[in-house]
C-alpha positions in Angstrom: 3.4 21.5 30.1 6.2 20.4 27.8 5.4 19.5 24.2 6.2 15.9 23.2 9.6 15.2 21.6 9.6 15.0 17.8 9.0 11.7 16.3 12.0 9.7 15.0 9.8 8.1 12.3 6.4 9.0 10.9 4.6 6.0 9.5 1.1 5.9 8.0 -0.7 2.6 7.7 -3.5 1.0 5.8 -4.2 -2.5 7.1 -6.2 -5.3 5.6 -8.1 -3.4 3.0 -10.1 -5.9 1.0 -10.9 -5.0 -2.6 -12.2 -6.9 -5.6 -9.6 -7.2 -8.3 -9.1 -9.0 -11.6 -5.8 -10.7 -10.8 -4.1 -14.0 -11.6 -2.6 -16.1 -14.3 -4.5 -19.3 -13.7 -7.4 -20.0 -16.2 -10.0 -19.9 -13.5 -8.8 -16.5 -12.4 -9.2 -14.9 -15.8 -12.2 -12.6 -16.2 -13.5 -13.0 -12.7 -12.6 -10.6 -9.9 -11.5 -12.0 -6.6 -10.9 -10.7 -3.1 -7.5 -9.2 -2.5 -6.3 -8.0 0.9 -3.8 -5.1 0.8 -1.8 -3.6 3.7 0.5 -0.6 3.2 3.1 1.1 5.4 4.3 4.5 4.2 7.4 5.9 6.0 8.0 9.6 5.7 11.5 10.9 4.9 13.6 11.9 7.9 13.1 15.6 7.3 9.3 15.4 7.3 8.0 16.7 10.6 5.4 14.8 12.5 2.1 16.6 11.8 0.5 16.3 15.2 -3.0 17.7 14.9 -2.2 19.7 11.7 -4.3 17.8 9.1 -2.6 19.8 6.2 0.7 18.1 7.0 -0.4 14.5 7.1 0.3 11.8 4.6 -3.3 11.3 3.6 -4.4 7.6 4.0 -7.6 8.4 2.2 -5.7 9.2 -0.9 -3.8 5.9 -0.5 -7.0 3.9 -0.1 -8.5 5.7 -3.2 -5.4 4.8 -5.2 -5.6 1.2 -4.2 -9.2 1.0 -5.1 -8.7 2.6 -8.5 -5.8 0.3 -9.3 -7.8 -2.8 -8.2 -10.8 -1.7 -10.3 -8.6 -1.1 -13.4 -7.3 -3.6 -16.0 -6.4 -7.2 -15.2 -3.2 -7.8 -13.4 -1.3 -11.0 -13.7 0.6 -11.2 -10.4 0.4 -10.0 -6.8 3.8 -8.6 -7.3 2.5 -6.4 -10.2 -0.3 -5.1 -8.0 2.1 -4.4 -5.2 4.4 -2.5 -7.6 1.6 -0.4 -8.9 0.5 0.5 -5.4 4.0 1.3 -4.3 4.4 3.7 -7.3 1.1 5.4 -6.4 2.3 5.9 -2.8 5.4 7.7 -4.1 3.1 10.4 -5.6 3.4 12.0 -2.1 7.0 13.5 -2.2 7.3 13.0 1.6 7.1 9.2 1.4 10.6 7.8 1.5 9.8 4.1 2.0 6.8 1.9 1.3 5.9 -1.7 2.2 3.0 -3.2 0.4 1.5 -6.6 1.2 -0.9 -8.1 -1.3 -2.8 -11.4 -0.7 -5.3 -13.2 -2.8 -7.9 -14.6 -0.4 -9.8 -17.0 -2.7 -7.1 -19.3 -4.1 -6.8 -22.1 -1.5 -9.6 -23.1 0.8 -7.1 -24.2 3.4 -5.0 -21.0 3.3 -6.0 -17.6 4.6 -4.2 -15.9 1.7 -1.3 -16.2 -0.7 0.6 -13.3 -2.1 3.7 -11.1 -2.1 5.3 -8.3 0.0 7.2 -5.5 -1.7 9.4 -3.0 0.1 10.8 -0.1 -1.8 12.7 3.1 -1.1 12.1 6.2 -3.1 14.6 6.2 -5.9 17.6 8.2 -4.8 16.8 8.0 -1.1 17.7 5.5 1.6 16.2 7.2 4.8 
């Protein structure tokens, strides 16, 4: 039996993680945590092999979730863009991550909207793969 061809792209995802976060610039958002939904896509650099069943070679989504939770539990953040940037920077702690896409949505702002927020896409500085 032939082994599968190597992956062209290796992407790890965290989708729709809901955390409580002190975020926002409006007076009613100050000092009161609110629900924030976070989704992240981490794309490995082109020279990172697909790990298959080798758990020692994966980009660990548990570490990503832990970092998101720690950032959300930290100090007050004014904007969704700022939260997305902090999360993106944390994702680059893994040197294999070449590109990250972070979506952040506040869920409690408007009763008639599912969420409002920002999406940040960033390449690792010095890389474009």
